[in-house]
C-alpha positions as CSV (number, residue, x, y, z in Angstrom):
1,X,-5.2,-2.6,-60.9
2,X,-2.1,-1.2,-60.8
3,X,-0.6,0.8,-57.8
4,X,2.7,2.2,-56.9
5,X,3.5,1.8,-53.2
6,X,6.5,2.2,-51.1
7,X,7.0,-1.3,-49.1
8,X,9.8,-1.3,-46.5
9,X,12.4,-3.8,-47.7
10,X,12.4,-5.6,-44.2
11,X,8.6,-6.4,-44.3
12,X,8.8,-7.4,-47.9
13,X,11.6,-9.9,-47.3
14,X,9.6,-11.4,-44.5
15,X,6.6,-11.7,-46.6
16,X,8.5,-13.3,-49.3
17,X,10.2,-15.8,-46.9
18,X,7.0,-16.9,-45.1
19,X,4.6,-17.0,-48.3
20,X,7.3,-19.0,-50.1
21,X,6.2,-17.3,-53.3
22,X,8.6,-16.7,-55.9
23,X,7.4,-13.1,-57.1
24,X,6.8,-10.0,-54.9
25,X,3.2,-9.7,-56.3
26,X,2.3,-13.3,-55.6
27,X,3.4,-12.8,-51.8
28,X,1.9,-9.5,-51.4
29,X,-1.6,-11.0,-52.9
30,X,-1.3,-13.8,-50.4
31,X,-0.6,-11.5,-47.6
32,X,-3.5,-9.5,-48.4
33,X,-5.8,-12.4,-48.8
34,X,-4.6,-13.9,-45.7
35,X,-5.4,-10.5,-43.9
36,X,-8.8,-10.3,-45.2
37,X,-9.5,-13.7,-44.3
38,X,-8.1,-13.1,-40.6
39,X,-10.4,-10.1,-40.3
40,X,-13.8,-12.0,-41.6
41,X,-12.8,-14.7,-39.0
42,X,-12.4,-12.1,-36.2
43,X,-15.8,-10.6,-37.3
44,X,-17.5,-13.9,-37.2
45,X,-16.0,-15.0,-33.9
46,X,-17.1,-11.7,-32.6
47,X,-20.8,-12.8,-33.2
48,X,-20.2,-16.2,-31.5
49,X,-22.6,-16.3,-28.4
50,X,-24.8,-13.6,-29.2
51,X,-27.3,-15.5,-31.1
52,X,-30.6,-15.8,-28.9
53,X,-32.4,-18.3,-31.1
54,X,-30.1,-21.2,-30.9
55,X,-31.2,-24.2,-29.2
56,X,-29.9,-25.6,-26.0
57,X,-27.5,-28.6,-25.4
58,X,-30.5,-30.3,-23.7
59,X,-32.8,-29.6,-26.5
60,X,-30.4,-30.8,-29.1
61,X,-29.9,-34.2,-27.1
62,X,-33.5,-34.5,-26.9
63,X,-34.0,-34.1,-30.7
64,X,-31.3,-36.7,-31.1
65,X,-32.8,-39.3,-29.0
66,X,-36.2,-39.0,-31.1
67,X,-34.3,-39.5,-34.3
């Protein structure tokens, strides 16, 4: 999809520098993919510790001894 946007030169230069991409398009796509991945990981991490049906450490040890 083609889109025209005004990206400040300073941030675009930094994205190009840190992404080590040769084109602006590739640098922006990489930055967007990394942003989405970060948000997915944040969402996943926020759910950690909220699952009630996980077995306890003691139960896991008991199962390992039986195997």
